[in-house]
One Martini backbone bead per residue (centre of mass of N, CA, C, O) as a GRO file, in nm:
protein
  255
    1MET     BB    1   0.893  -1.470   0.404
    2ARG     BB    2   0.781  -1.127   0.468
    3LEU     BB    3   0.895  -0.819   0.622
    4THR     BB    4   0.718  -0.513   0.682
    5VAL     BB    5   0.795  -0.201   0.804
    6VAL     BB    6   0.569   0.048   0.873
    7GLY     BB    7   0.585   0.066   1.201
    8CYS     BB    8   0.817   0.150   1.509
    9SER     BB    9   0.703   0.341   1.704
   10GLY     BB   10   0.686   0.418   2.039
   11SER     BB   11   0.359   0.503   2.178
   12PHE     BB   12   0.414   0.695   1.919
   13ALA     BB   13   0.428   0.890   1.664
   14GLY     BB   14   0.688   0.983   1.471
   15PRO     BB   15   0.875   1.170   1.243
   16ASP     BB   16   0.973   0.871   1.093
   17SER     BB   17   0.717   0.707   1.228
   18PRO     BB   18   0.492   0.510   1.291
   19ALA     BB   19   0.335   0.308   1.456
   20SER     BB   20   0.256  -0.004   1.498
   21CYS     BB   21   0.348  -0.202   1.195
   22TYR     BB   22   0.312  -0.526   1.019
   23LEU     BB   23   0.397  -0.684   0.715
   24VAL     BB   24   0.300  -1.014   0.611
   25THR     BB   25   0.431  -1.232   0.355
   26ALA     BB   26   0.303  -1.498   0.126
   27VAL     BB   27   0.324  -1.759  -0.093
   28HIS     BB   28   0.004  -1.921  -0.193
   29GLU     BB   29  -0.163  -2.072  -0.426
   30GLY     BB   30  -0.080  -1.826  -0.643
   31ARG     BB   31  -0.060  -1.615  -0.396
   32THR     BB   32  -0.063  -1.330  -0.193
   33TRP     BB   33  -0.034  -1.302   0.146
   34ARG     BB   34  -0.185  -1.071   0.403
   35LEU     BB   35  -0.044  -0.969   0.715
   36VAL     BB   36  -0.136  -0.779   1.008
   37LEU     BB   37   0.059  -0.635   1.272
   38ASP     BB   38  -0.085  -0.406   1.368
   39LEU     BB   39  -0.259  -0.058   1.390
   40GLY     BB   40  -0.139   0.223   1.442
   41ASN     BB   41  -0.073   0.538   1.457
   42GLY     BB   42  -0.024   0.624   1.108
   43ALA     BB   43  -0.026   0.338   0.942
   44LEU     BB   44  -0.237   0.343   0.710
   45GLY     BB   45  -0.088   0.522   0.513
   46ALA     BB   46   0.181   0.356   0.490
   47LEU     BB   47   0.057   0.084   0.399
   48GLN     BB   48  -0.018   0.193   0.102
   49ARG     BB   49   0.286   0.159  -0.002
   50HIS     BB   50   0.257  -0.186   0.010
   51THR     BB   51  -0.069  -0.199  -0.016
   52LYS     BB   52  -0.378  -0.293  -0.068
   53LEU     BB   53  -0.638  -0.290   0.148
   54ALA     BB   54  -0.821  -0.503  -0.007
   55ASP     BB   55  -0.580  -0.739   0.020
   56LEU     BB   56  -0.632  -0.818   0.292
   57ASP     BB   57  -0.662  -1.106   0.521
   58ALA     BB   58  -0.548  -0.985   0.805
   59VAL     BB   59  -0.577  -0.878   1.153
   60VAL     BB   60  -0.343  -0.843   1.432
   61ILE     BB   61  -0.390  -0.770   1.779
   62SER     BB   62  -0.211  -0.735   2.070
   63HIS     BB   63  -0.348  -0.456   2.173
   64LEU     BB   64  -0.547  -0.159   2.306
   65HIS     BB   65  -0.349   0.040   2.233
   66PRO     BB   66  -0.330   0.294   2.005
   67ASP     BB   67  -0.031   0.211   1.893
   68HIS     BB   68  -0.190  -0.083   1.784
   69CYS     BB   69  -0.522  -0.004   1.679
   70ILE     BB   70  -0.664   0.274   1.579
   71ASP     BB   71  -0.651   0.230   1.249
   72VAL     BB   72  -0.902   0.049   1.221
   73THR     BB   73  -1.103   0.280   1.181
   74GLY     BB   74  -0.997   0.355   0.896
   75LEU     BB   75  -1.038   0.079   0.768
   76TYR     BB   76  -1.342   0.085   0.791
   77VAL     BB   77  -1.387   0.319   0.597
   78THR     BB   78  -1.262   0.184   0.338
   79ARG     BB   79  -1.489  -0.062   0.355
   80THR     BB   80  -1.760   0.135   0.349
   81TYR     BB   81  -1.703   0.433   0.165
   82ASP     BB   82  -1.646   0.358  -0.104
   83PRO     BB   83  -1.747   0.472  -0.413
   84ASP     BB   84  -1.756   0.158  -0.525
   85GLY     BB   85  -1.812   0.026  -0.261
   86PRO     BB   86  -1.843  -0.213  -0.053
   87LEU     BB   87  -1.706  -0.481   0.072
   88SER     BB   88  -1.804  -0.818   0.075
   89ARG     BB   89  -1.559  -0.891   0.248
   90ARG     BB   90  -1.475  -0.981   0.546
   91LEU     BB   91  -1.243  -0.882   0.791
   92ALA     BB   92  -1.017  -1.024   0.988
   93VAL     BB   93  -1.004  -0.949   1.350
   94TYR     BB   94  -0.762  -0.998   1.587
   95GLY     BB   95  -0.811  -1.004   1.953
   96PRO     BB   96  -0.883  -0.907   2.235
   97GLY     BB   97  -1.089  -0.848   2.462
   98GLY     BB   98  -1.296  -0.584   2.336
   99THR     BB   99  -1.225  -0.481   2.049
  100ALA     BB  100  -1.493  -0.393   1.920
  101GLU     BB  101  -1.579  -0.194   2.145
  102ARG     BB  102  -1.333  -0.005   2.145
  103LEU     BB  103  -1.349   0.083   1.841
  104ALA     BB  104  -1.637   0.188   1.846
  105ALA     BB  105  -1.584   0.410   2.059
  106ALA     BB  106  -1.365   0.561   1.893
  107TYR     BB  107  -1.550   0.635   1.653
  108GLU     BB  108  -1.835   0.700   1.671
  109GLY     BB  109  -2.155   0.683   1.523
  110LEU     BB  110  -2.253   0.416   1.465
  111ASP     BB  111  -2.424   0.190   1.366
  112GLU     BB  112  -2.591  -0.061   1.514
  113GLY     BB  113  -2.384  -0.283   1.382
  114GLY     BB  114  -2.131  -0.148   1.357
  115MET     BB  115  -1.841  -0.322   1.221
  116ALA     BB  116  -1.953  -0.614   1.131
  117ALA     BB  117  -2.004  -0.581   0.818
  118VAL     BB  118  -1.661  -0.564   0.763
  119LEU     BB  119  -1.575  -0.685   1.051
  120ASP     BB  120  -1.421  -0.987   1.189
  121PHE     BB  121  -1.429  -1.050   1.511
  122ARG     BB  122  -1.161  -1.215   1.701
  123ARG     BB  123  -1.055  -1.418   1.959
  124LEU     BB  124  -0.791  -1.450   2.153
  125SER     BB  125  -0.576  -1.735   2.250
  126THR     BB  126  -0.354  -1.878   2.426
  127SER     BB  127  -0.181  -2.105   2.212
  128VAL     BB  128  -0.397  -2.071   1.987
  129PRO     BB  129  -0.417  -2.141   1.671
  130THR     BB  130  -0.404  -1.957   1.360
  131HIS     BB  131  -0.539  -1.984   1.029
  132ILE     BB  132  -0.380  -1.804   0.740
  133GLY     BB  133  -0.332  -1.968   0.511
  134PRO     BB  134   0.013  -2.007   0.547
  135PHE     BB  135  -0.051  -1.919   0.836
  136VAL     BB  136   0.070  -1.954   1.175
  137VAL     BB  137  -0.081  -1.821   1.471
  138ARG     BB  138   0.075  -1.774   1.793
  139PRO     BB  139  -0.040  -1.682   2.096
  140PHE     BB  140   0.113  -1.489   2.372
  141LEU     BB  141   0.102  -1.414   2.687
  142VAL     BB  142   0.205  -1.109   2.825
  143GLU     BB  143   0.383  -0.835   2.987
  144HIS     BB  144   0.122  -0.609   3.068
  145PRO     BB  145  -0.127  -0.391   3.181
  146VAL     BB  146  -0.265  -0.552   2.957
  147GLU     BB  147  -0.400  -0.741   2.736
  148ALA     BB  148  -0.130  -0.932   2.584
  149TYR     BB  149   0.049  -1.016   2.275
  150GLY     BB  150   0.238  -1.249   2.119
  151PHE     BB  151   0.382  -1.361   1.795
  152ARG     BB  152   0.385  -1.669   1.613
  153VAL     BB  153   0.501  -1.692   1.279
  154GLU     BB  154   0.419  -1.941   1.034
  155ALA     BB  155   0.600  -2.016   0.715
  156GLY     BB  156   0.765  -2.226   0.520
  157GLY     BB  157   0.957  -2.299   0.781
  158ARG     BB  158   0.922  -2.018   0.913
  159VAL     BB  159   1.006  -1.768   1.185
  160LEU     BB  160   0.813  -1.519   1.350
  161ALA     BB  161   0.882  -1.308   1.633
  162TYR     BB  162   0.644  -1.113   1.826
  163SER     BB  163   0.616  -0.938   2.127
  164GLY     BB  164   0.521  -0.680   2.151
  165ASP     BB  165   0.425  -0.572   2.464
  166THR     BB  166   0.694  -0.623   2.708
  167ASP     BB  167   0.822  -0.804   2.956
  168THR     BB  168   0.960  -1.019   3.133
  169CYS     BB  169   0.873  -1.369   3.056
  170ASP     BB  170   0.800  -1.701   3.016
  171SER     BB  171   0.664  -1.681   2.718
  172LEU     BB  172   0.928  -1.605   2.554
  173VAL     BB  173   1.040  -1.882   2.503
  174PRO     BB  174   0.823  -2.009   2.307
  175LEU     BB  175   0.811  -1.763   2.118
  176PHE     BB  176   1.138  -1.758   2.034
  177ALA     BB  177   1.209  -2.039   1.978
  178GLY     BB  178   1.382  -2.077   1.678
  179ALA     BB  179   1.376  -1.814   1.547
  180ASP     BB  180   1.468  -1.634   1.273
  181LEU     BB  181   1.296  -1.379   1.391
  182ALA     BB  182   1.318  -1.125   1.646
  183LEU     BB  183   1.064  -0.893   1.738
  184VAL     BB  184   1.154  -0.642   1.985
  185ASP     BB  185   1.090  -0.478   2.251
  186SER     BB  186   1.265  -0.132   2.321
  187ALA     BB  187   1.152   0.122   2.511
  188PHE     BB  188   1.366   0.089   2.724
  189VAL     BB  189   1.621   0.211   2.959
  190GLU     BB  190   1.892   0.155   3.109
  191GLY     BB  191   1.896   0.354   3.410
  192ARG     BB  192   1.595   0.499   3.367
  193ASP     BB  193   1.379   0.260   3.350
  194GLU     BB  194   1.221   0.109   3.639
  195ALA     BB  195   0.981  -0.002   3.542
  196ARG     BB  196   0.764  -0.284   3.559
  197GLY     BB  197   0.552  -0.461   3.331
  198ILE     BB  198   0.587  -0.322   3.024
  199HIS     BB  199   0.900  -0.317   2.920
  200LEU     BB  200   1.178  -0.347   2.735
  201THR     BB  201   1.502  -0.363   2.696
  202GLY     BB  202   1.768  -0.432   2.514
  203ARG     BB  203   1.887  -0.631   2.717
  204ARG     BB  204   1.624  -0.796   2.777
  205ALA     BB  205   1.573  -0.878   2.487
  206ALA     BB  206   1.835  -1.037   2.448
  207GLN     BB  207   1.798  -1.233   2.685
  208ALA     BB  208   1.539  -1.365   2.581
  209ALA     BB  209   1.668  -1.481   2.322
  210VAL     BB  210   1.887  -1.648   2.461
  211ASP     BB  211   1.700  -1.820   2.648
  212ALA     BB  212   1.538  -1.957   2.417
  213GLY     BB  213   1.687  -2.028   2.168
  214GLY     BB  214   1.774  -2.029   1.819
  215VAL     BB  215   1.807  -1.742   1.734
  216GLY     BB  216   1.895  -1.570   1.448
  217ARG     BB  217   1.744  -1.280   1.486
  218LEU     BB  218   1.777  -0.942   1.616
  219MET     BB  219   1.500  -0.702   1.651
  220LEU     BB  220   1.443  -0.379   1.726
  221THR     BB  221   1.153  -0.215   1.873
  222HIS     BB  222   0.954   0.031   1.996
  223ILE     BB  223   1.104   0.315   1.968
  224PRO     BB  224   1.103   0.605   2.085
  225ALA     BB  225   1.174   0.928   1.980
  226TRP     BB  226   1.337   0.994   2.263
  227ASN     BB  227   1.524   0.777   2.171
  228ASP     BB  228   1.832   0.615   2.126
  229PRO     BB  229   1.888   0.347   1.931
  230GLU     BB  230   2.196   0.304   1.999
  231VAL     BB  231   2.154   0.246   2.296
  232CYS     BB  232   1.981  -0.005   2.262
  233ARG     BB  233   2.187  -0.164   2.096
  234ALA     BB  234   2.422  -0.159   2.302
  235GLN     BB  235   2.268  -0.309   2.529
  236ALA     BB  236   2.219  -0.568   2.363
  237ALA     BB  237   2.528  -0.627   2.291
  238GLN     BB  238   2.602  -0.729   2.584
  239VAL     BB  239   2.443  -1.016   2.502
  240TRP     BB  240   2.444  -1.037   2.205
  241PRO     BB  241   2.649  -1.223   1.975
  242GLY     BB  242   2.545  -1.050   1.745
  243GLU     BB  243   2.364  -0.874   1.550
  244VAL     BB  244   2.190  -0.571   1.602
  245GLU     BB  245   1.881  -0.484   1.501
  246LEU     BB  246   1.686  -0.227   1.340
  247ALA     BB  247   1.395  -0.110   1.284
  248ARG     BB  248   1.266  -0.001   0.961
  249PRO     BB  249   1.091   0.197   0.788
  250ASP     BB  250   1.013   0.084   0.477
  251THR     BB  251   1.116  -0.220   0.530
  252THR     BB  252   1.235  -0.527   0.386
  253TYR     BB  253   1.236  -0.872   0.503
  254GLU     BB  254   1.383  -1.174   0.492
  255ILE     BB  255   1.282  -1.512   0.630
   0.00000   0.00000   0.00000
């Protein structure tokens, strides 16, 4: 399994990175399967540096804030209005309740059928696994002001845990436990951001990984452009016993 960070800027697209988007690939039955976790603002363009959009097998949306989902509207355009004709295969898009309605409202002016002709919207349910080629995706409801999920992605005996946007919560234990790589929200800074129930700090991200047990690698992500990533890394290093990695856009990691 391979993870490509397409975009990792928190809350809005930054000067060096789009907002949240991660491409996960694995070879299975003679071909490469391509799964996208989140498709935030600015990510659709950068995603095309790493794959043809027509080759995607599924998109999984953690929650309906624009920095995690809004570029699905552009993906709809590519599958509908290509000069060579619309794609015959509908693309599965998994998300929280109301995903289809929210994206249709954002696009505005859709035909009566909405986006359903090219996008197959499917509802996530916490802890209910979804099978996509070689991938088993297990969503876990996490702590955020809206319905939001973290994803445990398993393929070929390896595990990627992606927190989505969350603060400390009980579901991070089964989400992270034994993961080869934990990709964790670190949008807040200790001593500055006092609000709770929204995001993790680097220290809280590291603590969640330690509490879960068996996590091989900790990678911080969703760091807004106004934060110093090294501050987030240093705060995580106060807790995490190994190297604290920072997600880098346009970088691919073996899992």
